[in-house]
PDB file with SEQRES, HELIX, SHEET and CRYST1 records, atoms N, CA, C and O in Angstrom:
SEQRES   1 A   77  MET ASP MET ARG VAL LEU VAL GLY ARG ASN PHE ALA ARG          
SEQRES   2 A   77  LEU ARG ARG GLU LYS GLY LEU THR GLN GLU GLN VAL ALA          
SEQRES   3 A   77  ALA ARG SER GLY PHE SER GLN GLN TYR VAL SER ASP LEU          
SEQRES   4 A   77  GLU ARG GLY LYS ARG ASN PRO THR ILE VAL SER LEU TYR          
SEQRES   5 A   77  GLU LEU ALA GLN VAL LEU GLY VAL SER HIS ILE ASP LEU          
SEQRES   6 A   77  VAL ARG PHE GLU LYS ASP ASP ASP ALA SER SER SER              
HELIX    1 AA1 MET A    3  GLU A   17  1                                  15    
HELIX    2 AA2 GLN A   22  SER A   29  1                                   8    
HELIX    3 AA3 GLN A   33  GLU A   40  1                                   8    
HELIX    4 AA4 ILE A   48  LEU A   58  1                                  11    
HELIX    5 AA5 HIS A   62  VAL A   66  1                                   5    
HELIX    6 AA6 LYS A   70  ASP A   73  1                                   4    
HELIX    7 AA7 ALA A   74  SER A   76  5                                   3    
CRYST1    1.000    1.000    1.000  90.00  90.00  90.00 P 1           1          
ATOM      1  N   MET A   1     -47.798  -0.037 -79.531  1.00  0.00           N  
ATOM      2  CA  MET A   1     -47.668  -0.662 -78.208  1.00  0.00           C  
ATOM      3  C   MET A   1     -48.436  -1.964 -78.209  1.00  0.00           C  
ATOM      4  O   MET A   1     -49.533  -2.074 -78.758  1.00  0.00           O  
ATOM      5  N   ASP A   2     -47.837  -2.921 -77.589  1.00  0.00           N  
ATOM      6  CA  ASP A   2     -48.507  -4.233 -77.440  1.00  0.00           C  
ATOM      7  C   ASP A   2     -49.751  -4.083 -76.577  1.00  0.00           C  
ATOM      8  O   ASP A   2     -49.708  -3.533 -75.476  1.00  0.00           O  
ATOM      9  N   MET A   3     -50.872  -4.595 -77.115  1.00  0.00           N  
ATOM     10  CA  MET A   3     -52.151  -4.464 -76.398  1.00  0.00           C  
ATOM     11  C   MET A   3     -52.161  -5.120 -75.010  1.00  0.00           C  
ATOM     12  O   MET A   3     -52.858  -4.666 -74.103  1.00  0.00           O  
ATOM     13  N   ARG A   4     -51.376  -6.196 -74.861  1.00  0.00           N  
ATOM     14  CA  ARG A   4     -51.312  -6.840 -73.558  1.00  0.00           C  
ATOM     15  C   ARG A   4     -50.674  -5.887 -72.546  1.00  0.00           C  
ATOM     16  O   ARG A   4     -51.153  -5.809 -71.415  1.00  0.00           O  
ATOM     17  N   VAL A   5     -49.614  -5.159 -72.907  1.00  0.00           N  
ATOM     18  CA  VAL A   5     -48.996  -4.211 -72.049  1.00  0.00           C  
ATOM     19  C   VAL A   5     -49.931  -3.064 -71.744  1.00  0.00           C  
ATOM     20  O   VAL A   5     -50.033  -2.643 -70.592  1.00  0.00           O  
ATOM     21  N   LEU A   6     -50.640  -2.530 -72.785  1.00  0.00           N  
ATOM     22  CA  LEU A   6     -51.558  -1.458 -72.578  1.00  0.00           C  
ATOM     23  C   LEU A   6     -52.670  -1.835 -71.617  1.00  0.00           C  
ATOM     24  O   LEU A   6     -52.994  -1.058 -70.719  1.00  0.00           O  
ATOM     25  N   VAL A   7     -53.249  -2.982 -71.779  1.00  0.00           N  
ATOM     26  CA  VAL A   7     -54.296  -3.453 -70.900  1.00  0.00           C  
ATOM     27  C   VAL A   7     -53.774  -3.622 -69.455  1.00  0.00           C  
ATOM     28  O   VAL A   7     -54.441  -3.260 -68.485  1.00  0.00           O  
ATOM     29  N   GLY A   8     -52.595  -4.170 -69.358  1.00  0.00           N  
ATOM     30  CA  GLY A   8     -51.984  -4.398 -68.058  1.00  0.00           C  
ATOM     31  C   GLY A   8     -51.704  -3.076 -67.301  1.00  0.00           C  
ATOM     32  O   GLY A   8     -51.949  -2.979 -66.098  1.00  0.00           O  
ATOM     33  N   ARG A   9     -51.192  -2.075 -68.020  1.00  0.00           N  
ATOM     34  CA  ARG A   9     -50.947  -0.808 -67.421  1.00  0.00           C  
ATOM     35  C   ARG A   9     -52.265  -0.085 -66.971  1.00  0.00           C  
ATOM     36  O   ARG A   9     -52.372   0.472 -65.879  1.00  0.00           O  
ATOM     37  N   ASN A  10     -53.214  -0.142 -67.874  1.00  0.00           N  
ATOM     38  CA  ASN A  10     -54.518   0.463 -67.528  1.00  0.00           C  
ATOM     39  C   ASN A  10     -55.173  -0.207 -66.370  1.00  0.00           C  
ATOM     40  O   ASN A  10     -55.732   0.449 -65.491  1.00  0.00           O  
ATOM     41  N   PHE A  11     -55.109  -1.515 -66.360  1.00  0.00           N  
ATOM     42  CA  PHE A  11     -55.740  -2.304 -65.262  1.00  0.00           C  
ATOM     43  C   PHE A  11     -55.044  -1.972 -63.933  1.00  0.00           C  
ATOM     44  O   PHE A  11     -55.710  -1.726 -62.928  1.00  0.00           O  
ATOM     45  N   ALA A  12     -53.747  -1.967 -63.931  1.00  0.00           N  
ATOM     46  CA  ALA A  12     -52.962  -1.681 -62.668  1.00  0.00           C  
ATOM     47  C   ALA A  12     -53.285  -0.288 -62.198  1.00  0.00           C  
ATOM     48  O   ALA A  12     -53.528  -0.082 -61.009  1.00  0.00           O  
ATOM     49  N   ARG A  13     -53.295   0.674 -63.094  1.00  0.00           N  
ATOM     50  CA  ARG A  13     -53.591   2.078 -62.731  1.00  0.00           C  
ATOM     51  C   ARG A  13     -54.991   2.168 -62.156  1.00  0.00           C  
ATOM     52  O   ARG A  13     -55.168   2.735 -61.078  1.00  0.00           O  
ATOM     53  N   LEU A  14     -55.966   1.646 -62.818  1.00  0.00           N  
ATOM     54  CA  LEU A  14     -57.338   1.722 -62.334  1.00  0.00           C  
ATOM     55  C   LEU A  14     -57.512   0.951 -61.007  1.00  0.00           C  
ATOM     56  O   LEU A  14     -58.248   1.411 -60.134  1.00  0.00           O  
ATOM     57  N   ARG A  15     -56.864  -0.183 -60.841  1.00  0.00           N  
ATOM     58  CA  ARG A  15     -56.943  -0.903 -59.614  1.00  0.00           C  
ATOM     59  C   ARG A  15     -56.417  -0.109 -58.420  1.00  0.00           C  
ATOM     60  O   ARG A  15     -57.018  -0.060 -57.347  1.00  0.00           O  
ATOM     61  N   ARG A  16     -55.247   0.518 -58.670  1.00  0.00           N  
ATOM     62  CA  ARG A  16     -54.656   1.336 -57.583  1.00  0.00           C  
ATOM     63  C   ARG A  16     -55.581   2.576 -57.328  1.00  0.00           C  
ATOM     64  O   ARG A  16     -55.755   2.967 -56.173  1.00  0.00           O  
ATOM     65  N   GLU A  17     -56.145   3.166 -58.339  1.00  0.00           N  
ATOM     66  CA  GLU A  17     -57.029   4.335 -58.156  1.00  0.00           C  
ATOM     67  C   GLU A  17     -58.251   3.952 -57.298  1.00  0.00           C  
ATOM     68  O   GLU A  17     -58.778   4.759 -56.531  1.00  0.00           O  
ATOM     69  N   LYS A  18     -58.674   2.695 -57.460  1.00  0.00           N  
ATOM     70  CA  LYS A  18     -59.844   2.260 -56.638  1.00  0.00           C  
ATOM     71  C   LYS A  18     -59.451   1.745 -55.254  1.00  0.00           C  
ATOM     72  O   LYS A  18     -60.297   1.360 -54.446  1.00  0.00           O  
ATOM     73  N   GLY A  19     -58.109   1.750 -55.001  1.00  0.00           N  
ATOM     74  CA  GLY A  19     -57.641   1.321 -53.676  1.00  0.00           C  
ATOM     75  C   GLY A  19     -57.768  -0.158 -53.437  1.00  0.00           C  
ATOM     76  O   GLY A  19     -57.979  -0.591 -52.304  1.00  0.00           O  
ATOM     77  N   LEU A  20     -57.640  -0.954 -54.504  1.00  0.00           N  
ATOM     78  CA  LEU A  20     -57.756  -2.420 -54.374  1.00  0.00           C  
ATOM     79  C   LEU A  20     -56.379  -3.075 -54.546  1.00  0.00           C  
ATOM     80  O   LEU A  20     -55.525  -2.610 -55.301  1.00  0.00           O  
ATOM     81  N   THR A  21     -56.210  -4.169 -53.814  1.00  0.00           N  
ATOM     82  CA  THR A  21     -55.013  -4.938 -53.996  1.00  0.00           C  
ATOM     83  C   THR A  21     -55.286  -6.005 -55.072  1.00  0.00           C  
ATOM     84  O   THR A  21     -56.437  -6.238 -55.441  1.00  0.00           O  
ATOM     85  N   GLN A  22     -54.240  -6.635 -55.560  1.00  0.00           N  
ATOM     86  CA  GLN A  22     -54.462  -7.740 -56.505  1.00  0.00           C  
ATOM     87  C   GLN A  22     -55.237  -8.851 -55.861  1.00  0.00           C  
ATOM     88  O   GLN A  22     -56.064  -9.478 -56.522  1.00  0.00           O  
ATOM     89  N   GLU A  23     -55.003  -9.125 -54.580  1.00  0.00           N  
ATOM     90  CA  GLU A  23     -55.664 -10.165 -53.838  1.00  0.00           C  
ATOM     91  C   GLU A  23     -57.193  -9.854 -53.755  1.00  0.00           C  
ATOM     92  O   GLU A  23     -58.033 -10.743 -53.897  1.00  0.00           O  
ATOM     93  N   GLN A  24     -57.506  -8.571 -53.523  1.00  0.00           N  
ATOM     94  CA  GLN A  24     -58.938  -8.238 -53.421  1.00  0.00           C  
ATOM     95  C   GLN A  24     -59.624  -8.417 -54.770  1.00  0.00           C  
ATOM     96  O   GLN A  24     -60.733  -8.947 -54.839  1.00  0.00           O  
ATOM     97  N   VAL A  25     -58.973  -7.979 -55.835  1.00  0.00           N  
ATOM     98  CA  VAL A  25     -59.545  -8.173 -57.204  1.00  0.00           C  
ATOM     99  C   VAL A  25     -59.720  -9.643 -57.480  1.00  0.00           C  
ATOM    100  O   VAL A  25     -60.741 -10.044 -58.039  1.00  0.00           O  
ATOM    101  N   ALA A  26     -58.741 -10.473 -57.101  1.00  0.00           N  
ATOM    102  CA  ALA A  26     -58.817 -11.898 -57.320  1.00  0.00           C  
ATOM    103  C   ALA A  26     -60.050 -12.502 -56.573  1.00  0.00           C  
ATOM    104  O   ALA A  26     -60.820 -13.274 -57.144  1.00  0.00           O  
ATOM    105  N   ALA A  27     -60.194 -12.139 -55.339  1.00  0.00           N  
ATOM    106  CA  ALA A  27     -61.308 -12.624 -54.539  1.00  0.00           C  
ATOM    107  C   ALA A  27     -62.666 -12.233 -55.088  1.00  0.00           C  
ATOM    108  O   ALA A  27     -63.624 -13.004 -55.027  1.00  0.00           O  
ATOM    109  N   ARG A  28     -62.734 -11.017 -55.629  1.00  0.00           N  
ATOM    110  CA  ARG A  28     -64.007 -10.480 -56.123  1.00  0.00           C  
ATOM    111  C   ARG A  28     -64.326 -10.985 -57.519  1.00  0.00           C  
ATOM    112  O   ARG A  28     -65.495 -11.064 -57.895  1.00  0.00           O  
ATOM    113  N   SER A  29     -63.286 -11.334 -58.304  1.00  0.00           N  
ATOM    114  CA  SER A  29     -63.490 -11.669 -59.658  1.00  0.00           C  
ATOM    115  C   SER A  29     -63.536 -13.140 -59.949  1.00  0.00           C  
ATOM    116  O   SER A  29     -64.109 -13.545 -60.960  1.00  0.00           O  
ATOM    117  N   GLY A  30     -62.943 -13.970 -59.086  1.00  0.00           N  
ATOM    118  CA  GLY A  30     -62.794 -15.382 -59.344  1.00  0.00           C  
ATOM    119  C   GLY A  30     -61.544 -15.735 -60.098  1.00  0.00           C  
ATOM    120  O   GLY A  30     -61.244 -16.917 -60.266  1.00  0.00           O  
ATOM    121  N   PHE A  31     -60.780 -14.719 -60.573  1.00  0.00           N  
ATOM    122  CA  PHE A  31     -59.464 -15.021 -61.213  1.00  0.00           C  
ATOM    123  C   PHE A  31     -58.451 -15.159 -60.089  1.00  0.00           C  
ATOM    124  O   PHE A  31     -58.622 -14.624 -58.993  1.00  0.00           O  
ATOM    125  N   SER A  32     -57.414 -15.881 -60.391  1.00  0.00           N  
ATOM    126  CA  SER A  32     -56.367 -16.088 -59.400  1.00  0.00           C  
ATOM    127  C   SER A  32     -55.549 -14.775 -59.240  1.00  0.00           C  
ATOM    128  O   SER A  32     -55.528 -13.932 -60.137  1.00  0.00           O  
ATOM    129  N   GLN A  33     -54.884 -14.633 -58.079  1.00  0.00           N  
ATOM    130  CA  GLN A  33     -53.962 -13.488 -57.912  1.00  0.00           C  
ATOM    131  C   GLN A  33     -52.852 -13.577 -58.873  1.00  0.00           C  
ATOM    132  O   GLN A  33     -52.356 -12.533 -59.296  1.00  0.00           O  
ATOM    133  N   GLN A  34     -52.389 -14.789 -59.281  1.00  0.00           N  
ATOM    134  CA  GLN A  34     -51.341 -14.949 -60.265  1.00  0.00           C  
ATOM    135  C   GLN A  34     -51.803 -14.450 -61.620  1.00  0.00           C  
ATOM    136  O   GLN A  34     -51.014 -13.861 -62.358  1.00  0.00           O  
ATOM    137  N   TYR A  35     -53.041 -14.667 -61.958  1.00  0.00           N  
ATOM    138  CA  TYR A  35     -53.609 -14.229 -63.228  1.00  0.00           C  
ATOM    139  C   TYR A  35     -53.599 -12.692 -63.260  1.00  0.00           C  
ATOM    140  O   TYR A  35     -53.175 -12.086 -64.244  1.00  0.00           O  
ATOM    141  N   VAL A  36     -54.068 -12.082 -62.180  1.00  0.00           N  
ATOM    142  CA  VAL A  36     -54.139 -10.644 -62.056  1.00  0.00           C  
ATOM    143  C   VAL A  36     -52.703 -10.038 -62.156  1.00  0.00           C  
ATOM    144  O   VAL A  36     -52.509  -9.019 -62.819  1.00  0.00           O  
ATOM    145  N   SER A  37     -51.748 -10.650 -61.519  1.00  0.00           N  
ATOM    146  CA  SER A  37     -50.385 -10.200 -61.571  1.00  0.00           C  
ATOM    147  C   SER A  37     -49.824 -10.325 -62.982  1.00  0.00           C  
ATOM    148  O   SER A  37     -49.192  -9.392 -63.479  1.00  0.00           O  
ATOM    149  N   ASP A  38     -50.048 -11.480 -63.644  1.00  0.00           N  
ATOM    150  CA  ASP A  38     -49.598 -11.672 -65.002  1.00  0.00           C  
ATOM    151  C   ASP A  38     -50.263 -10.655 -65.938  1.00  0.00           C  
ATOM    152  O   ASP A  38     -49.609 -10.131 -66.840  1.00  0.00           O  
ATOM    153  N   LEU A  39     -51.537 -10.375 -65.735  1.00  0.00           N  
ATOM    154  CA  LEU A  39     -52.276  -9.425 -66.593  1.00  0.00           C  
ATOM    155  C   LEU A  39     -51.624  -8.038 -66.465  1.00  0.00           C  
ATOM    156  O   LEU A  39     -51.408  -7.362 -67.471  1.00  0.00           O  
ATOM    157  N   GLU A  40     -51.319  -7.623 -65.258  1.00  0.00           N  
ATOM    158  CA  GLU A  40     -50.754  -6.276 -65.056  1.00  0.00           C  
ATOM    159  C   GLU A  40     -49.358  -6.218 -65.658  1.00  0.00           C  
ATOM    160  O   GLU A  40     -48.925  -5.137 -66.057  1.00  0.00           O  
ATOM    161  N   ARG A  41     -48.652  -7.305 -65.739  1.00  0.00           N  
ATOM    162  CA  ARG A  41     -47.309  -7.313 -66.335  1.00  0.00           C  
ATOM    163  C   ARG A  41     -47.312  -7.576 -67.870  1.00  0.00           C  
ATOM    164  O   ARG A  41     -46.261  -7.737 -68.491  1.00  0.00           O  
ATOM    165  N   GLY A  42     -48.519  -7.610 -68.443  1.00  0.00           N  
ATOM    166  CA  GLY A  42     -48.592  -7.767 -69.855  1.00  0.00           C  
ATOM    167  C   GLY A  42     -48.338  -9.218 -70.348  1.00  0.00           C  
ATOM    168  O   GLY A  42     -48.056  -9.457 -71.522  1.00  0.00           O  
ATOM    169  N   LYS A  43     -48.447 -10.131 -69.433  1.00  0.00           N  
ATOM    170  CA  LYS A  43     -48.086 -11.530 -69.761  1.00  0.00           C  
ATOM    171  C   LYS A  43     -49.316 -12.375 -70.097  1.00  0.00           C  
ATOM    172  O   LYS A  43     -49.183 -13.557 -70.415  1.00  0.00           O  
ATOM    173  N   ARG A  44     -50.494 -11.790 -70.029  1.00  0.00           N  
ATOM    174  CA  ARG A  44     -51.766 -12.469 -70.340  1.00  0.00           C  
ATOM    175  C   ARG A  44     -52.414 -11.840 -71.561  1.00  0.00           C  
ATOM    176  O   ARG A  44     -52.238 -10.651 -71.828  1.00  0.00           O  
ATOM    177  N   ASN A  45     -53.156 -12.639 -72.291  1.00  0.00           N  
ATOM    178  CA  ASN A  45     -53.910 -12.152 -73.430  1.00  0.00           C  
ATOM    179  C   ASN A  45     -55.376 -12.415 -73.131  1.00  0.00           C  
ATOM    180  O   ASN A  45     -55.933 -13.406 -73.603  1.00  0.00           O  
ATOM    181  N   PRO A  46     -56.048 -11.489 -72.307  1.00  0.00           N  
ATOM    182  CA  PRO A  46     -57.368 -11.742 -71.846  1.00  0.00           C  
ATOM    183  C   PRO A  46     -58.398 -11.710 -72.960  1.00  0.00           C  
ATOM    184  O   PRO A  46     -58.258 -10.998 -73.954  1.00  0.00           O  
ATOM    185  N   THR A  47     -59.428 -12.499 -72.760  1.00  0.00           N  
ATOM    186  CA  THR A  47     -60.584 -12.473 -73.727  1.00  0.00           C  
ATOM    187  C   THR A  47     -61.385 -11.201 -73.402  1.00  0.00           C  
ATOM    188  O   THR A  47     -61.204 -10.581 -72.354  1.00  0.00           O  
ATOM    189  N   ILE A  48     -62.277 -10.835 -74.338  1.00  0.00           N  
ATOM    190  CA  ILE A  48     -63.167  -9.688 -74.068  1.00  0.00           C  
ATOM    191  C   ILE A  48     -64.103 -10.008 -72.899  1.00  0.00           C  
ATOM    192  O   ILE A  48     -64.497  -9.093 -72.174  1.00  0.00           O  
ATOM    193  N   VAL A  49     -64.464 -11.256 -72.697  1.00  0.00           N  
ATOM    194  CA  VAL A  49     -65.292 -11.574 -71.533  1.00  0.00           C  
ATOM    195  C   VAL A  49     -64.527 -11.356 -70.247  1.00  0.00           C  
ATOM    196  O   VAL A  49     -65.070 -10.807 -69.289  1.00  0.00           O  
ATOM    197  N   SER A  50     -63.256 -11.784 -70.208  1.00  0.00           N  
ATOM    198  CA  SER A  50     -62.422 -11.512 -69.024  1.00  0.00           C  
ATOM    199  C   SER A  50     -62.255 -10.035 -68.779  1.00  0.00           C  
ATOM    200  O   SER A  50     -62.339  -9.590 -67.634  1.00  0.00           O  
ATOM    201  N   LEU A  51     -62.015  -9.245 -69.844  1.00  0.00           N  
ATOM    202  CA  LEU A  51     -61.898  -7.828 -69.626  1.00  0.00           C  
ATOM    203  C   LEU A  51     -63.193  -7.211 -69.048  1.00  0.00           C  
ATOM    204  O   LEU A  51     -63.165  -6.345 -68.174  1.00  0.00           O  
ATOM    205  N   TYR A  52     -64.279  -7.686 -69.564  1.00  0.00           N  
ATOM    206  CA  TYR A  52     -65.590  -7.197 -69.065  1.00  0.00           C  
ATOM    207  C   TYR A  52     -65.754  -7.539 -67.571  1.00  0.00           C  
ATOM    208  O   TYR A  52     -66.141  -6.688 -66.770  1.00  0.00           O  
ATOM    209  N   GLU A  53     -65.458  -8.770 -67.221  1.00  0.00           N  
ATOM    210  CA  GLU A  53     -65.643  -9.219 -65.838  1.00  0.00           C  
ATOM    211  C   GLU A  53     -64.696  -8.415 -64.916  1.00  0.00           C  
ATOM    212  O   GLU A  53     -65.122  -7.951 -63.858  1.00  0.00           O  
ATOM    213  N   LEU A  54     -63.450  -8.253 -65.302  1.00  0.00           N  
ATOM    214  CA  LEU A  54     -62.493  -7.520 -64.498  1.00  0.00           C  
ATOM    215  C   LEU A  54     -62.903  -6.026 -64.397  1.00  0.00           C  
ATOM    216  O   LEU A  54     -62.772  -5.421 -63.332  1.00  0.00           O  
ATOM    217  N   ALA A  55     -63.377  -5.463 -65.462  1.00  0.00           N  
ATOM    218  CA  ALA A  55     -63.833  -4.097 -65.454  1.00  0.00           C  
ATOM    219  C   ALA A  55     -65.001  -3.911 -64.458  1.00  0.00           C  
ATOM    220  O   ALA A  55     -65.072  -2.902 -63.756  1.00  0.00           O  
ATOM    221  N   GLN A  56     -65.900  -4.890 -64.411  1.00  0.00           N  
ATOM    222  CA  GLN A  56     -66.986  -4.853 -63.469  1.00  0.00           C  
ATOM    223  C   GLN A  56     -66.492  -4.774 -62.023  1.00  0.00           C  
ATOM    224  O   GLN A  56     -67.047  -4.033 -61.212  1.00  0.00           O  
ATOM    225  N   VAL A  57     -65.471  -5.523 -61.715  1.00  0.00           N  
ATOM    226  CA  VAL A  57     -64.904  -5.518 -60.367  1.00  0.00           C  
ATOM    227  C   VAL A  57     -64.367  -4.160 -60.030  1.00  0.00           C  
ATOM    228  O   VAL A  57     -64.475  -3.715 -58.888  1.00  0.00           O  
ATOM    229  N   LEU A  58     -63.786  -3.489 -61.004  1.00  0.00           N  
ATOM    230  CA  LEU A  58     -63.182  -2.171 -60.766  1.00  0.00           C  
ATOM    231  C   LEU A  58     -64.236  -1.046 -60.857  1.00  0.00           C  
ATOM    232  O   LEU A  58     -63.972   0.090 -60.462  1.00  0.00           O  
ATOM    233  N   GLY A  59     -65.407  -1.370 -61.372  1.00  0.00           N  
ATOM    234  CA  GLY A  59     -66.446  -0.367 -61.475  1.00  0.00           C  
ATOM    235  C   GLY A  59     -66.160   0.623 -62.646  1.00  0.00           C  
ATOM    236  O   GLY A  59     -66.479   1.810 -62.576  1.00  0.00           O  
ATOM    237  N   VAL A  60     -65.571   0.096 -63.674  1.00  0.00           N  
ATOM    238  CA  VAL A  60     -65.234   0.901 -64.916  1.00  0.00           C  
ATOM    239  C   VAL A  60     -65.764   0.140 -66.103  1.00  0.00           C  
ATOM    240  O   VAL A  60     -66.203  -1.006 -66.007  1.00  0.00           O  
ATOM    241  N   SER A  61     -65.703   0.845 -67.257  1.00  0.00           N  
ATOM    242  CA  SER A  61     -66.055   0.217 -68.506  1.00  0.00           C  
ATOM    243  C   SER A  61     -64.904  -0.669 -69.045  1.00  0.00           C  
ATOM    244  O   SER A  61     -63.739  -0.360 -68.798  1.00  0.00           O  
ATOM    245  N   HIS A  62     -65.197  -1.715 -69.743  1.00  0.00           N  
ATOM    246  CA  HIS A  62     -64.179  -2.530 -70.350  1.00  0.00           C  
ATOM    247  C   HIS A  62     -63.377  -1.689 -71.345  1.00  0.00           C  
ATOM    248  O   HIS A  62     -62.212  -1.990 -71.604  1.00  0.00           O  
ATOM    249  N   ILE A  63     -63.964  -0.678 -71.886  1.00  0.00           N  
ATOM    250  CA  ILE A  63     -63.296   0.227 -72.829  1.00  0.00           C  
ATOM    251  C   ILE A  63     -62.122   0.940 -72.143  1.00  0.00           C  
ATOM    252  O   ILE A  63     -61.097   1.217 -72.767  1.00  0.00           O  
ATOM    253  N   ASP A  64     -62.294   1.229 -70.850  1.00  0.00           N  
ATOM    254  CA  ASP A  64     -61.237   1.904 -70.078  1.00  0.00           C  
ATOM    255  C   ASP A  64     -59.932   1.025 -70.023  1.00  0.00           C  
ATOM    256  O   ASP A  64     -58.823   1.543 -69.894  1.00  0.00           O  
ATOM    257  N   LEU A  65     -60.115  -0.276 -70.125  1.00  0.00           N  
ATOM    258  CA  LEU A  65     -58.940  -1.141 -70.069  1.00  0.00           C  
ATOM    259  C   LEU A  65     -58.135  -1.184 -71.361  1.00  0.00           C  
ATOM    260  O   LEU A  65     -56.957  -1.542 -71.357  1.00  0.00           O  
ATOM    261  N   VAL A  66     -58.750  -0.833 -72.418  1.00  0.00           N  
ATOM    262  CA  VAL A  66     -58.096  -0.876 -73.772  1.00  0.00           C  
ATOM    263  C   VAL A  66     -57.825   0.554 -74.322  1.00  0.00           C  
ATOM    264  O   VAL A  66     -57.284   0.716 -75.416  1.00  0.00           O  
ATOM    265  N   ARG A  67     -58.205   1.551 -73.555  1.00  0.00           N  
ATOM    266  CA  ARG A  67     -58.027   2.930 -73.989  1.00  0.00           C  
ATOM    267  C   ARG A  67     -56.530   3.353 -74.067  1.00  0.00           C  
ATOM    268  O   ARG A  67     -55.775   3.177 -73.111  1.00  0.00           O  
ATOM    269  N   PHE A  68     -56.145   3.892 -75.190  1.00  0.00           N  
ATOM    270  CA  PHE A  68     -54.793   4.393 -75.354  1.00  0.00           C  
ATOM    271  C   PHE A  68     -54.767   5.805 -74.886  1.00  0.00           C  
ATOM    272  O   PHE A  68     -55.553   6.635 -75.342  1.00  0.00           O  
ATOM    273  N   GLU A  69     -53.856   6.095 -73.963  1.00  0.00           N  
ATOM    274  CA  GLU A  69     -53.683   7.444 -73.426  1.00  0.00           C  
ATOM    275  C   GLU A  69     -52.451   8.104 -74.068  1.00  0.00           C  
ATOM    276  O   GLU A  69     -51.519   7.389 -74.435  1.00  0.00           O  
ATOM    277  N   LYS A  70     -52.412   9.413 -74.214  1.00  0.00           N  
ATOM    278  CA  LYS A  70     -51.293  10.050 -74.791  1.00  0.00           C  
ATOM    279  C   LYS A  70     -49.996   9.772 -74.006  1.00  0.00           C  
ATOM    280  O   LYS A  70     -48.920   9.721 -74.602  1.00  0.00           O  
ATOM    281  N   ASP A  71     -50.083   9.599 -72.733  1.00  0.00           N  
ATOM    282  CA  ASP A  71     -48.887   9.279 -71.878  1.00  0.00           C  
ATOM    283  C   ASP A  71     -48.254   7.959 -72.359  1.00  0.00           C  
ATOM    284  O   ASP A  71     -47.040   7.792 -72.238  1.00  0.00           O  
ATOM    285  N   ASP A  72     -49.035   7.034 -72.891  1.00  0.00           N  
ATOM    286  CA  ASP A  72     -48.550   5.747 -73.307  1.00  0.00           C  
ATOM    287  C   ASP A  72     -47.717   5.887 -74.614  1.00  0.00           C  
ATOM    288  O   ASP A  72     -46.919   5.007 -74.937  1.00  0.00           O  
ATOM    289  N   ASP A  73     -47.907   6.966 -75.334  1.00  0.00           N  
ATOM    290  CA  ASP A  73     -47.218   7.178 -76.576  1.00  0.00           C  
ATOM    291  C   ASP A  73     -45.700   7.187 -76.413  1.00  0.00           C  
ATOM    292  O   ASP A  73     -44.987   6.635 -77.251  1.00  0.00           O  
ATOM    293  N   ALA A  74     -45.206   7.798 -75.363  1.00  0.00           N  
ATOM    294  CA  ALA A  74     -43.773   7.928 -75.139  1.00  0.00           C  
ATOM    295  C   ALA A  74     -43.112   6.560 -74.975  1.00  0.00           C  
ATOM    296  O   ALA A  74     -41.947   6.395 -75.337  1.00  0.00           O  
ATOM    297  N   SER A  75     -43.827   5.590 -74.443  1.00  0.00           N  
ATOM    298  CA  SER A  75     -43.247   4.255 -74.169  1.00  0.00           C  
ATOM    299  C   SER A  75     -43.427   3.277 -75.297  1.00  0.00           C  
ATOM    300  O   SER A  75     -42.997   2.128 -75.192  1.00  0.00           O  
ATOM    301  N   SER A  76     -44.063   3.708 -76.395  1.00  0.00           N  
ATOM    302  CA  SER A  76     -44.294   2.765 -77.491  1.00  0.00           C  
ATOM    303  C   SER A  76     -43.153   2.694 -78.471  1.00  0.00           C  
ATOM    304  O   SER A  76     -43.214   1.872 -79.385  1.00  0.00           O  
ATOM    305  N   SER A  77     -42.120   3.494 -78.348  1.00  0.00           N  
ATOM    306  CA  SER A  77     -41.007   3.491 -79.253  1.00  0.00           C  
ATOM    307  C   SER A  77     -40.024   2.379 -79.019  1.00  0.00           C  
ATOM    308  O   SER A  77     -39.028   2.275 -79.734  1.00  0.00           O  
TER     309      SER A  77                                                      
END                                                                             
């Protein structure tokens, strides 16, 4: 699986679990709403620093953003 897609899926899932909108994440992180949207769609290649900063906004570890889940296995073919 493309890591950009994996990070985007994990980020979107965690953001929704925290009850945050893309706009709220953007306001809290300093990234634009467009950046957050592109990230979730796998269109961005974030740096490790960006991942860390976004994870802080969500209150999770940056590792959670790159973690491969078994559910993701079905979509990697």
